[in-house]
C-alpha positions in Angstrom: 135.4 177.4 44.1 133.5 175.1 45.3 135.9 174.8 48.0 135.3 178.3 49.0 131.5 178.0 48.8 131.8 174.9 51.1 133.9 176.7 53.6 131.5 179.8 53.6 128.8 177.3 54.4 130.6 175.8 57.0 131.3 179.1 59.0 127.8 180.5 58.7 126.4 177.0 60.0 128.9 176.9 62.4 128.3 180.4 63.8 124.4 179.8 64.7 124.1 179.3 68.0 121.1 178.1 70.0 118.6 181.0 71.0 117.5 181.1 74.8 113.9 180.2 75.4 111.8 183.4 76.5 109.0 182.1 78.7 106.0 184.8 78.2 103.5 183.1 80.6 100.3 181.7 80.3 97.9 185.1 79.7 95.3 184.6 76.8 93.5 187.1 74.8 89.7 186.3 74.3 86.4 188.1 72.8 84.1 187.6 75.6 80.4 189.3 76.4 80.6 190.8 80.0 77.8 189.1 82.2 77.6 191.4 85.0 78.8 190.6 87.9 78.5 187.9 90.9 79.3 188.4 94.5 81.5 191.4 93.7 83.5 190.0 90.7 83.4 190.2 87.4 81.6 187.7 84.8 82.6 186.7 81.5 81.1 184.7 79.1 83.3 183.0 76.6 82.3 180.7 73.6 85.4 178.5 72.7 86.7 177.0 69.4 84.6 173.8 70.1 81.5 175.8 70.5 81.2 174.9 74.5 80.7 177.8 76.8 82.7 178.7 79.3 82.2 181.3 82.3 85.4 183.3 83.7 84.6 185.2 86.8 87.6 186.8 88.4 89.3 185.6 91.4 89.2 189.0 93.0 86.7 192.0 93.3 86.3 193.5 90.1 83.8 196.6 89.3 83.4 197.6 85.3 81.1 200.3 84.0 79.8 198.2 81.2 76.5 197.2 79.9 75.5 193.7 80.4 76.3 192.2 76.9 79.1 194.3 76.0 81.5 192.5 74.1 85.1 193.2 74.7 88.6 192.0 74.3 89.7 190.5 77.7 93.7 190.0 78.6 93.7 187.3 81.7 95.5 184.5 83.0 93.6 181.5 84.0 93.8 180.4 87.6 93.1 177.1 89.1 91.1 174.4 87.3 87.8 174.6 85.4 84.7 173.4 87.2 81.4 172.6 86.0 81.7 175.4 83.1 83.3 177.9 85.3 87.2 179.3 85.2 89.0 181.7 87.6 90.4 184.5 86.1 92.9 187.0 86.8 92.2 190.1 84.8 95.2 191.7 83.1 95.3 195.7 82.0 
């Protein structure tokens, strides 16, 4: 009986293959506050986990029919490096 169980265990363990990795991309979801527009680009304020504030600015022209101060869930991809508390982003729909 022990040999049977050992053989079954070896069959199941041996049949496990390595799963292929899948790259999901570097997109993020964050709760942000709409802060209006700057040079035709949408601007958002984000309070990070360490309570520091980061301004997210779309890297292309973007207009929103939202009131300043409106909270929203933003789906975006960081674009370039953060400078002086400002991060350029590409907003996703």
